[in-house]
C-alpha positions in Angstrom: 2.0 -81.3 108.1 1.5 -80.8 104.7 4.4 -78.3 102.9 3.1 -75.9 99.7 5.6 -73.6 98.6 4.6 -71.2 96.6 7.3 -68.5 96.3 8.9 -69.4 93.0 9.9 -65.9 91.9 12.4 -65.8 94.6 14.0 -69.4 94.3 13.7 -72.8 92.5 15.1 -76.2 93.3 18.1 -77.3 91.1 16.3 -79.9 89.2 17.7 -83.7 89.5 18.7 -83.6 85.5 20.4 -80.1 86.3 22.3 -81.3 89.4 23.4 -84.7 87.5 24.8 -83.1 84.4 26.8 -80.1 86.8 28.5 -82.7 89.0 31.8 -84.1 87.0 32.5 -80.2 86.1 33.3 -80.1 89.8 35.3 -82.9 89.8 36.4 -84.9 86.9 35.9 -82.2 84.6 37.6 -79.4 86.1 39.6 -77.3 83.7 39.7 -74.1 82.8 37.7 -73.7 79.8 40.5 -71.1 78.6 43.3 -73.6 78.4 44.3 -74.6 75.1 45.7 -78.1 75.6 42.9 -80.6 75.5 41.4 -80.7 79.0 40.3 -77.2 78.2 39.1 -77.6 74.8 36.7 -80.5 76.0 35.0 -78.2 78.6 35.0 -75.2 76.6 33.2 -77.3 73.9 30.3 -78.2 76.8 30.1 -74.5 77.5 29.8 -73.1 74.0 26.8 -76.3 73.6 25.2 -74.7 77.0 25.2 -71.6 75.7 23.7 -72.7 72.4 21.1 -74.3 74.6 19.9 -71.0 76.5 20.1 -69.3 73.4 17.8 -71.7 71.6 15.1 -70.9 74.7 14.7 -67.4 73.4 15.6 -67.4 69.7 18.6 -66.3 69.7 22.7 -67.3 68.1 24.7 -68.3 70.6 27.1 -66.0 70.1 24.9 -63.0 71.3 24.8 -64.9 74.8 26.8 -63.1 77.3 26.9 -65.2 80.6 26.8 -63.6 83.6 26.5 -64.3 87.7 22.7 -63.4 87.8 19.6 -61.5 86.2 20.7 -58.2 88.2 24.4 -58.2 86.4 22.7 -59.0 83.3 20.5 -56.0 84.1 23.8 -53.9 84.8 25.6 -54.8 81.7 22.6 -53.8 79.6 21.9 -50.4 81.1 25.7 -49.3 82.1 27.6 -51.3 79.3 24.9 -49.3 76.8 25.1 -46.2 78.3 29.1 -45.7 78.9 29.3 -46.9 75.0 27.0 -44.6 73.7 27.6 -41.5 76.1 28.9 -39.5 72.6 25.6 -40.0 70.9 23.3 -39.1 74.2 22.8 -39.1 78.0 19.4 -40.0 78.6 17.6 -43.4 79.5 14.0 -44.0 80.3 13.1 -47.1 82.9 9.7 -47.7 84.2 8.7 -47.2 87.6 8.1 -51.1 88.5 11.6 -52.3 87.0 13.4 -54.5 89.4 16.0 -53.3 91.7 18.9 -53.7 89.6 17.6 -51.4 86.8 15.8 -48.6 88.9 20.0 -48.5 90.7 21.4 -48.6 87.7 19.8 -45.7 86.2 20.2 -43.7 89.3 23.9 -44.3 89.6 23.9 -43.2 86.0 22.5 -39.7 86.9 25.5 -39.4 89.3 27.8 -38.9 86.4 25.9 -36.6 84.5 23.3 -39.0 82.5 19.7 -38.1 82.7 17.0 -40.9 83.8 13.2 -40.6 83.0 11.2 -42.9 85.2 8.1 -43.8 83.4 4.9 -44.5 84.8 2.2 -47.2 84.3 -1.2 -47.6 85.1 -3.2 -49.1 87.3 -2.9 -52.3 85.9 1.1 -52.1 85.7 1.1 -51.3 82.0 3.3 -48.9 80.3 1.7 -47.0 77.9 3.6 -46.8 74.3 2.3 -43.5 73.6 3.6 -41.9 76.8 7.0 -43.8 75.9 7.0 -42.1 72.5 6.5 -38.8 74.0 9.2 -38.9 76.6 12.3 -40.4 74.2 14.6 -37.6 73.1 17.0 -36.6 70.0 19.8 -37.6 73.4 17.7 -40.9 74.0 19.9 -43.9 73.7 18.2 -46.5 75.8 14.7 -47.8 77.0 14.5 -50.2 79.7 11.4 -51.9 80.6 10.7 -55.3 82.1 9.0 -57.8 80.0 6.9 -59.4 83.2 6.7 -57.7 87.0 7.5 -60.2 89.5 5.2 -58.6 92.0 2.3 -58.1 90.4 2.4 -60.5 87.5 2.1 -57.9 84.4 3.3 -58.9 80.9 4.2 -55.4 79.1 3.6 -54.9 75.5 6.9 -55.1 74.5 7.5 -55.6 71.0 5.4 -52.5 70.8 7.1 -50.6 72.9 10.5 -52.2 71.0 9.4 -50.7 67.9 8.9 -47.3 68.7 12.6 -47.0 70.1 13.9 -49.0 66.7 12.1 -46.2 64.8 13.8 -43.3 66.9 17.8 -45.3 66.8 17.2 -46.3 70.4 18.2 -49.1 71.7 15.7 -51.5 73.9 16.3 -53.6 76.9 14.1 -56.5 78.5 14.5 -57.7 82.2 12.8 -61.1 81.6 14.2 -63.0 84.6 10.5 -63.4 85.4 9.2 -64.8 82.1 12.0 -67.1 80.5 11.0 -70.6 81.8 7.7 -69.4 82.9 6.1 -67.7 80.2 6.5 -67.7 75.9 9.7 -65.6 75.0 10.5 -65.0 71.6 13.0 -62.5 70.3 11.1 -62.8 67.0 8.4 -62.0 68.1 9.6 -59.3 71.0 12.0 -57.6 68.6 14.6 -56.4 71.4 18.3 -55.3 71.6 19.2 -57.0 74.8 17.4 -59.1 77.3 18.3 -60.6 80.6 17.6 -63.9 81.9 18.5 -66.0 85.1 18.9 -69.6 85.4 17.4 -69.6 89.1 14.3 -68.8 87.1 14.5 -72.3 85.7 15.7 -74.6 87.9 19.3 -74.3 87.3 21.1 -73.0 90.6 22.0 -69.4 92.0 24.4 -67.4 90.8 24.1 -67.7 86.8 22.4 -65.2 84.4 22.8 -64.3 80.9 22.3 -61.2 78.6 21.1 -61.6 75.4 22.6 -58.8 72.9 21.8 -57.6 69.2 24.9 -57.5 67.0 24.7 -54.0 66.7 24.8 -52.9 70.3 28.4 -52.0 71.4 28.8 -52.7 74.8 31.2 -51.4 77.6 32.4 -54.1 79.6 31.9 -53.7 83.6 34.3 -56.6 84.6 37.8 -55.9 82.9 40.8 -58.6 82.4 41.1 -61.4 80.2 38.7 -62.0 77.0 36.2 -64.6 78.6 33.2 -64.0 76.7 34.8 -62.3 73.9 36.0 -59.8 76.2 32.8 -58.5 77.1 33.0 -60.3 80.8 36.3 -60.6 82.2 36.9 -63.7 84.9 37.1 -67.6 84.9 33.7 -68.9 83.7 31.6 -70.1 86.3 31.3 -74.0 84.4 29.3 -76.2 86.6 26.6 -73.2 86.5 27.2 -72.6 82.9 26.6 -76.4 82.3 23.3 -76.6 84.5 21.9 -73.4 83.1 22.2 -74.6 79.8 20.7 -78.0 80.7 18.0 -76.5 82.4 16.8 -74.2 79.2 16.5 -77.7 77.0 14.2 -79.0 80.0 12.6 -75.8 80.2 11.8 -75.0 76.3 10.8 -78.7 75.9 8.4 -79.0 78.8 7.1 -75.2 78.7 3.7 -75.4 76.6 2.5 -78.3 79.6 4.0 -76.5 82.5 1.5 -72.8 81.1 -1.2 -74.9 80.7 -1.0 -76.5 84.3 0.5 -73.5 86.2 -2.8 -71.1 84.9 -5.5 -73.7 86.2 -3.7 -73.6 89.7 -3.5 -69.9 89.8 -7.0 -69.6 88.6 -8.2 -72.2 91.2 -6.1 -70.0 94.2 -7.3 -66.6 92.9 -11.4 -67.8 92.7 -10.8 -69.0 96.4 -9.2 -66.1 97.6 -11.6 -63.5 96.1 -14.2 -65.4 97.2 -13.4 -66.8 101.1 -11.7 -63.5 101.5 -13.7 -60.1 102.1 -11.4 -56.7 101.5 -8.7 -58.2 99.2 -7.3 -56.7 96.2 -5.9 -58.3 93.3 -3.1 -56.8 92.3 -1.5 -56.5 88.2 -3.1 -57.1 85.2 -6.3 -60.0 85.4 -5.3 -61.3 81.6 -2.0 -59.9 80.8 0.3 -61.5 83.3 2.5 -64.5 84.1 0.6 -68.1 83.6 1.3 -68.7 87.5 1.5 -65.6 89.3 -1.2 -64.3 92.2 -0.6 -61.2 93.3 -2.9 -59.7 96.3 -3.2 -57.0 99.3 -5.2 -57.7 102.0 -6.2 -54.7 104.0 -5.6 -54.0 107.6 -2.8 -56.7 107.9 0.9 -56.7 107.2 2.2 -59.0 104.9 5.5 -60.0 106.7 3.0 -61.0 109.5 0.7 -63.5 106.9 4.2 -64.9 105.6 5.3 -66.0 109.0 2.0 -67.5 109.9 1.4 -69.0 107.2 4.7 -71.1 106.9 3.7 -72.3 110.6 1.8 -74.2 108.7 3.8 -75.0 105.8 3.1 -72.7 103.2 5.9 -70.6 101.7 4.9 -67.6 99.6 6.5 -63.7 99.4 5.6 -60.3 99.9 6.5 -57.9 97.6 10.1 -57.9 95.6 12.2 -60.9 96.6 15.2 -58.4 97.0 13.0 -55.7 98.8 11.1 -57.3 101.1 12.9 -57.1 104.2 13.5 -53.2 103.4 9.5 -53.1 105.3 8.8 -50.5 103.3 6.1 -49.4 101.0 6.2 -51.4 97.7 7.2 -48.8 95.0 5.7 -51.2 92.3 2.4 -50.8 94.2 2.9 -47.1 94.9 3.3 -46.7 91.0 0.0 -48.6 90.3 -2.1 -46.4 92.8 -2.3 -48.8 95.9 -2.8 -46.6 99.3 0.1 -46.9 101.5 -1.5 -49.1 104.1 -2.8 -51.4 101.7 0.1 -51.7 99.9 1.9 -53.4 103.7 -0.7 -56.2 102.8 1.1 -56.9 99.8 1.2 -61.3 99.3 2.5 -62.7 96.3 1.6 -66.6 95.2 4.4 -67.8 92.6 3.5 -71.3 90.9 5.8 -74.1 89.3 5.0 -76.9 87.5 5.5 -78.8 90.5 3.0 -77.4 92.5 -0.6 -79.3 92.4 -4.3 -78.6 93.2 -3.7 -80.4 96.7 -1.6 -77.7 97.7 -3.6 -75.0 96.4 -6.5 -76.6 98.4 -4.5 -76.4 101.4 -3.5 -72.6 101.3 -7.6 -71.8 100.3 -7.9 -73.6 103.7 -5.2 -71.9 105.7 -5.1 -68.9 104.4 -8.7 -67.3 105.6 -7.9 -68.1 109.1 -4.8 -66.4 109.0 -6.1 -63.2 107.6 -9.1 -63.6 110.1 -6.4 -63.9 113.1 -4.4 -61.0 111.9 -7.2 -59.1 111.6 -8.8 -59.1 114.9 -5.3 -58.2 116.0 -5.7 -55.3 114.0 -5.9 -51.4 115.3 -7.7 -50.2 112.0 -9.9 -53.6 111.0 -13.6 -52.4 111.4 -12.5 -48.8 111.0 -13.8 -46.3 108.2 -10.8 -46.6 105.8 -10.7 -45.2 102.3 -11.8 -48.0 99.9 -10.4 -48.8 97.0 -12.5 -48.4 94.0 -11.4 -51.8 92.6 -10.8 -54.8 94.5 -10.0 -56.7 91.6 -8.5 -55.0 88.7 -11.0 -55.5 85.8 
């Protein structure tokens, strides 16, 4: 049986080069980087080298990188850290309605502490309107958080334009770039954001390591109190092996990104064209052009996305439905609801995320097996063939 793993937004395998770089720090070079003697100092130096590599990937100063346990923790540190540090200036934050749960739930948590949160709508392609953002900023607004790219529909937001609006109004701007760093070009000089979250697991580094970039003018209240690690912004002994792996993965990602983008875009377009040609009643979600190059997301009418995922897995095809952090909730995706997809159609959500390791043979295998799986599930559906309100745009254009 062929294997086609197309769920890289959920997890990427640790790259061989990354694992090799990490291994010595589990045994031979085990010292605590906070120790002042030579064994600790040597480990500290390697941690700082990895920090420089992660910073270089996005065009940051190494001193502006805080290592965290994940992209979710980085998002929480950005949102709560700024909110607690700036609460004397104001108590209002703005996030988009299609953010990752770590952003949405952080905002809802702050609402319970007498902060106010505005959840900004998006258009049918998932884009935030800069003019709409400008209208909801108030004198007491202290932070705006809009993700760079959405993991569920692939849409890339106009971050530089949104950040410029906030800069004019003395409002800090954070972007969750977990889905985009390592998958498309991310340059801080172009984005001009104050805070940016990223994750090693998106780059071929191990799970359990992430980072937050912060502009030097940003004051952050730590979420984890203890020692002086990460310059006092995040206490706790560093995940040395994870940090080393993150640094090596970032180094490889920067070198290989141009070729990777070209490769995955070709595969994605082949997949999208094939699905829209071979399967009827399917909606291609997200923006057709302003999207991650290796991302393709669909809603198949009259089927359950979970059932399709299981059926494809039986044929060695691995994909996902909705957010990797929410797919087991068996609820209508808030992202698809926010872009106007009907609840019943949203149940047929399927997301393909392609990596540089994927091949045309794998894409063709998906196109061979997917139509039959959809037909089989529709033959069992009580609503297939019945009159259903149509979605006006089967393909966003």
